[in-house]
C-alpha positions as CSV (number, residue, x, y, z in Angstrom):
1,X,13.5,-4.2,-21.3
2,X,15.3,-3.4,-24.5
3,X,17.2,-6.7,-24.4
4,X,14.0,-8.6,-24.0
5,X,12.2,-6.9,-26.8
6,X,15.1,-7.4,-29.1
7,X,14.9,-11.1,-28.7
8,X,11.9,-11.1,-31.1
9,X,14.2,-10.7,-34.0
10,X,16.7,-13.5,-33.1
11,X,16.8,-16.3,-35.6
12,X,17.8,-19.8,-34.9
13,X,18.6,-22.6,-37.4
14,X,15.5,-24.5,-38.7
15,X,13.3,-22.6,-36.2
16,X,10.7,-20.0,-37.1
17,X,10.9,-17.2,-34.5
18,X,7.6,-15.3,-33.9
19,X,7.9,-11.6,-34.7
20,X,4.2,-10.8,-34.5
21,X,1.0,-12.2,-32.9
22,X,-2.5,-12.6,-34.1
23,X,-5.2,-11.4,-31.6
24,X,-8.2,-13.6,-32.2
25,X,-10.3,-11.5,-29.9
26,X,-14.0,-11.9,-30.7
27,X,-13.5,-13.1,-34.3
28,X,-15.4,-16.3,-33.6
29,X,-18.6,-14.3,-33.0
30,X,-19.0,-13.3,-36.6
31,X,-21.7,-10.6,-37.2
32,X,-22.1,-10.0,-33.5
33,X,-18.8,-8.1,-33.6
34,X,-20.6,-5.0,-35.0
35,X,-23.0,-5.0,-32.0
36,X,-20.0,-5.5,-29.7
37,X,-18.2,-2.6,-31.3
38,X,-21.2,-0.3,-30.7
39,X,-21.5,-1.5,-27.0
40,X,-17.8,-1.3,-26.2
41,X,-17.4,2.1,-27.9
42,X,-20.3,3.5,-25.9
43,X,-18.9,2.0,-22.7
44,X,-15.4,3.4,-23.5
45,X,-16.8,6.9,-24.0
46,X,-18.7,6.6,-20.8
47,X,-15.5,5.5,-19.0
48,X,-13.6,8.4,-20.4
49,X,-16.2,11.0,-19.7
50,X,-16.9,9.6,-16.2
51,X,-13.3,9.6,-15.1
52,X,-12.5,13.0,-16.7
53,X,-15.6,14.4,-14.8
54,X,-14.3,12.9,-11.5
55,X,-10.8,14.3,-12.1
56,X,-12.2,17.8,-13.0
57,X,-14.6,18.0,-10.1
58,X,-11.9,17.0,-7.6
59,X,-9.5,19.6,-9.0
60,X,-12.0,22.4,-9.1
61,X,-13.9,21.9,-5.8
62,X,-11.8,22.9,-2.8
63,X,-14.1,20.8,-0.5
64,X,-12.7,17.7,-2.2
65,X,-9.1,18.6,-1.6
66,X,-8.7,15.8,1.0
67,X,-6.5,12.7,0.9
68,X,-9.5,10.4,0.0
69,X,-10.3,12.4,-3.1
70,X,-6.7,12.9,-3.9
71,X,-6.3,9.2,-4.2
72,X,-9.6,8.9,-6.1
73,X,-8.3,11.4,-8.6
74,X,-5.2,9.4,-9.1
75,X,-7.2,6.2,-9.4
76,X,-9.4,7.8,-12.1
77,X,-6.4,9.0,-14.0
78,X,-4.8,5.6,-13.8
79,X,-8.1,3.9,-15.0
80,X,-8.2,6.3,-18.0
81,X,-4.7,5.3,-19.2
82,X,-5.4,1.7,-18.3
83,X,-8.4,1.5,-20.6
84,X,-6.5,3.5,-23.3
85,X,-3.9,0.7,-23.4
86,X,-6.5,-2.0,-24.3
87,X,-9.8,-0.7,-25.6
88,X,-8.8,1.3,-28.7
89,X,-6.8,-1.6,-30.2
90,X,-9.7,-3.9,-29.3
91,X,-12.2,-1.6,-31.1
92,X,-10.0,-1.4,-34.2
93,X,-9.7,-5.2,-34.3
94,X,-13.5,-5.7,-34.2
95,X,-13.5,-4.2,-37.7
96,X,-10.1,-5.2,-38.9
97,X,-9.3,-8.3,-41.0
98,X,-5.6,-8.3,-40.0
99,X,-5.7,-8.4,-36.2
100,X,-1.9,-8.6,-35.8
101,X,0.3,-7.0,-33.2
102,X,4.0,-7.0,-33.3
103,X,6.1,-8.8,-30.7
104,X,7.4,-5.4,-29.4
105,X,4.0,-3.8,-29.3
106,X,2.6,-6.8,-27.5
107,X,5.3,-6.6,-24.8
108,X,4.7,-2.8,-24.5
109,X,0.9,-3.3,-24.2
110,X,1.4,-5.9,-21.5
111,X,3.8,-3.7,-19.6
112,X,1.5,-0.7,-19.4
113,X,-1.6,-2.8,-18.8
114,X,0.0,-4.6,-15.9
115,X,1.7,-1.4,-14.6
116,X,-1.6,0.5,-14.3
117,X,-3.5,-2.6,-13.1
118,X,-1.0,-3.3,-10.3
119,X,-0.8,0.4,-9.4
120,X,-4.6,0.4,-9.1
121,X,-4.5,-2.6,-6.7
122,X,-2.0,-0.7,-4.5
123,X,-4.0,2.5,-4.7
124,X,-7.1,0.7,-3.5
125,X,-5.1,-0.7,-0.6
126,X,-3.9,2.8,0.3
127,X,-7.5,4.2,0.1
128,X,-8.5,1.5,2.6
129,X,-5.8,2.6,4.9
130,X,-7.0,6.2,4.5
131,X,-10.5,5.2,5.6
132,X,-9.0,3.4,8.6
133,X,-7.0,6.4,9.6
134,X,-10.0,8.8,9.2
135,X,-12.5,6.6,11.2
136,X,-10.3,4.8,13.7
137,X,-7.6,7.4,14.3
138,X,-9.4,10.8,13.7
139,X,-7.2,12.8,16.1
140,X,-4.0,11.6,14.3
141,X,-5.5,11.7,10.8
142,X,-3.8,15.0,9.8
143,X,-0.4,13.5,10.7
144,X,-1.0,10.0,9.4
145,X,-2.3,11.3,6.0
146,X,-0.5,14.6,5.5
147,X,0.0,15.8,2.0
148,X,3.7,14.7,2.1
149,X,2.7,11.2,3.2
150,X,0.0,11.1,0.5
151,X,2.5,12.1,-2.2
152,X,4.9,9.4,-1.1
153,X,2.2,6.7,-1.0
154,X,1.0,7.7,-4.5
155,X,4.6,7.5,-5.8
156,X,5.2,4.1,-4.2
157,X,2.0,2.8,-5.8
158,X,3.0,4.0,-9.3
159,X,6.7,2.9,-9.0
160,X,5.8,-0.4,-7.4
161,X,3.2,-1.2,-10.1
162,X,5.6,-0.6,-13.0
163,X,8.6,-2.3,-11.4
164,X,6.4,-5.4,-10.8
165,X,5.1,-5.2,-14.4
166,X,8.6,-4.9,-15.8
167,X,9.7,-8.1,-14.0
168,X,6.6,-10.0,-15.3
169,X,7.0,-8.8,-18.9
170,X,10.7,-9.8,-18.9
171,X,9.8,-13.2,-17.6
172,X,7.1,-13.7,-20.3
173,X,9.0,-12.3,-23.3
174,X,12.3,-13.9,-22.4
175,X,10.6,-17.2,-23.3
176,X,11.2,-18.6,-26.9
177,X,8.1,-18.2,-29.2
178,X,8.5,-20.5,-32.2
179,X,5.6,-21.2,-34.6
180,X,2.3,-20.6,-32.7
181,X,1.3,-17.0,-32.7
182,X,-2.5,-16.9,-32.3
183,X,-3.4,-15.2,-29.0
184,X,-6.9,-16.4,-28.0
185,X,-7.7,-13.0,-26.5
186,X,-8.4,-9.4,-27.4
187,X,-5.2,-8.1,-25.9
188,X,-1.7,-9.4,-24.8
189,X,-2.6,-10.8,-21.4
190,X,-0.2,-13.1,-19.5
191,X,-1.9,-16.5,-19.7
192,X,-2.8,-16.5,-23.4
193,X,0.6,-15.3,-24.4
194,X,2.7,-17.6,-22.1
195,X,0.8,-20.6,-23.5
196,X,2.3,-19.9,-26.9
197,X,5.9,-20.4,-25.6
198,X,7.7,-23.4,-27.1
199,X,9.4,-24.5,-23.9
200,X,8.5,-25.5,-20.4
201,X,7.1,-22.5,-18.5
202,X,6.5,-24.0,-15.0
203,X,9.2,-21.9,-13.3
204,X,8.1,-18.7,-15.0
205,X,4.5,-19.4,-14.1
206,X,5.4,-20.0,-10.5
207,X,7.3,-16.7,-10.2
208,X,4.3,-14.9,-11.9
209,X,1.9,-16.6,-9.4
210,X,4.0,-15.3,-6.5
211,X,3.9,-11.8,-8.0
212,X,0.1,-12.1,-8.3
213,X,-0.1,-13.1,-4.6
214,X,2.0,-10.1,-3.6
215,X,0.1,-7.5,-5.6
216,X,-3.4,-9.0,-5.0
217,X,-3.6,-11.0,-1.8
218,X,-1.3,-8.8,0.3
219,X,-3.1,-5.5,-0.4
220,X,-6.5,-7.2,-0.1
221,X,-5.5,-8.7,3.3
222,X,-4.6,-5.2,4.6
223,X,-7.9,-3.9,3.2
224,X,-9.8,-6.6,5.1
225,X,-7.9,-5.8,8.3
226,X,-8.6,-2.1,7.9
227,X,-12.3,-2.7,7.4
228,X,-12.5,-5.1,10.4
229,X,-11.1,-2.2,12.5
230,X,-13.5,0.2,10.8
231,X,-16.5,-2.0,11.4
232,X,-15.5,-2.4,15.1
233,X,-15.2,1.4,15.5
234,X,-18.5,2.1,13.7
235,X,-20.4,-0.3,15.9
236,X,-19.3,1.7,18.9
237,X,-20.9,4.9,17.6
238,X,-24.0,5.4,19.7
239,X,-26.3,7.0,17.1
240,X,-27.7,5.2,14.0
241,X,-27.2,8.3,11.9
242,X,-23.5,8.5,13.0
243,X,-23.0,4.9,12.0
244,X,-24.7,5.4,8.7
245,X,-22.6,8.5,7.9
246,X,-19.3,6.8,8.9
247,X,-20.0,3.7,6.8
248,X,-21.2,5.7,3.8
249,X,-17.7,7.1,3.3
250,X,-16.5,3.5,2.9
251,X,-19.2,1.8,0.8
252,X,-18.1,3.2,-2.6
253,X,-14.5,2.1,-2.0
254,X,-15.6,-1.3,-0.7
255,X,-17.8,-1.9,-3.8
256,X,-14.9,-1.2,-6.2
257,X,-12.5,-3.3,-4.2
258,X,-14.8,-6.4,-4.3
259,X,-15.3,-6.3,-8.1
260,X,-11.7,-5.4,-8.8
261,X,-10.0,-7.9,-6.6
262,X,-12.6,-10.6,-7.3
263,X,-12.1,-10.6,-11.0
264,X,-8.4,-10.1,-11.0
265,X,-7.9,-13.0,-8.4
266,X,-10.0,-15.3,-10.6
267,X,-7.8,-14.7,-13.6
268,X,-4.3,-14.4,-12.1
269,X,-4.3,-16.6,-8.9
270,X,-4.4,-19.9,-10.7
271,X,-2.2,-22.0,-13.1
272,X,-2.1,-21.0,-16.7
273,X,-3.1,-24.5,-17.6
274,X,-6.5,-23.8,-16.2
275,X,-7.0,-20.9,-18.7
276,X,-10.4,-21.3,-20.4
277,X,-10.6,-18.8,-23.3
278,X,-14.3,-18.0,-23.5
279,X,-15.0,-18.0,-19.7
280,X,-11.8,-16.0,-18.9
281,X,-12.4,-13.6,-21.7
282,X,-15.8,-12.8,-20.2
283,X,-14.3,-12.2,-16.7
284,X,-11.5,-10.1,-18.3
285,X,-14.2,-7.9,-19.9
286,X,-15.5,-7.2,-16.4
287,X,-12.1,-5.9,-15.0
288,X,-11.0,-4.1,-18.2
289,X,-14.3,-2.4,-19.0
290,X,-16.8,-2.8,-16.2
291,X,-14.5,-2.0,-13.3
292,X,-13.2,1.3,-14.9
293,X,-16.8,2.1,-15.6
294,X,-17.9,1.2,-12.1
295,X,-15.3,3.5,-10.4
296,X,-16.7,6.9,-11.5
297,X,-20.3,5.7,-11.4
298,X,-20.1,4.4,-7.8
299,X,-18.3,7.4,-6.5
300,X,-20.6,9.9,-8.3
301,X,-23.9,8.1,-7.6
302,X,-23.3,6.9,-4.0
303,X,-21.1,9.7,-2.7
304,X,-22.9,12.8,-1.6
305,X,-19.8,15.0,-1.5
306,X,-19.1,14.3,-5.1
307,X,-22.8,14.8,-6.0
308,X,-22.8,18.2,-4.3
309,X,-19.5,19.2,-6.0
310,X,-20.9,18.2,-9.4
311,X,-24.0,20.4,-8.8
312,X,-21.8,23.3,-7.7
313,X,-19.6,23.1,-10.7
314,X,-22.6,22.7,-13.1
315,X,-24.3,25.6,-11.3
316,X,-21.3,27.9,-11.8
317,X,-21.1,27.0,-15.5
318,X,-24.9,27.7,-15.8
319,X,-24.4,31.1,-14.1
320,X,-21.5,32.0,-16.4
321,X,-23.6,31.1,-19.5
322,X,-26.4,33.3,-18.4
């Protein structure tokens, strides 16, 4: 990592080496940027408050001390840091004239953004397996999802996410960047950065594509298999109320999975040459802002256990105030 970042300062004869990038972001929208700042700031505060609420509720309510909510708490924590890597800088740039970011900071931002994003993909896959074990293997569930197993799965998600991110960042920033330094995006994402390299990037793009398949398609495939088994098991439940209750524990997770994997696949599972700045930026807004916002909202509005826990915690606070 250090060797890669250090390459920013290497100078070659008659060649200008890029040491900083210019984030164009939403600069082409002119006065609309003020409205965007207000909207994005509001959404960022909602994301922070929503995820902090989920984390607090899970920690304080013993009825939520189960594997499903353990992983939800980790996902909310990861989403909080994930947005922190991108949104504050984006908000600053909406008001700033100099929207520059150094070569090193750009690499660091990409590293943490991808690390948390990939970890979230893996966590959603693990949460799908948890629902499969709970519904399809209820008698073996305490063994399949013991706290020791949950801890190891969470550690694998985090470690796997940042190892994959480190490999991708090294691939991108080992490329030579000569004169072009304008990133047509609001943060250092893979496609807009790699397009600035002053050399052929086909091999690098292919390796990054394979990484995308591994971290997006493989977990999503296992989620689909898990839900096929879950659906088959639910359909065997004789009562309609039993089927509704069983599926209600999966609907929140399934909603987040569809939005998260749908947007991420659209951006990362295609050649960099097909990158379209305005269209892709809109989709990126969805998975960098809407998805982290969707996670706490879906789990708090559609999950009765979380709703009951929130009322209990608020009720206790109200009692203490009296």
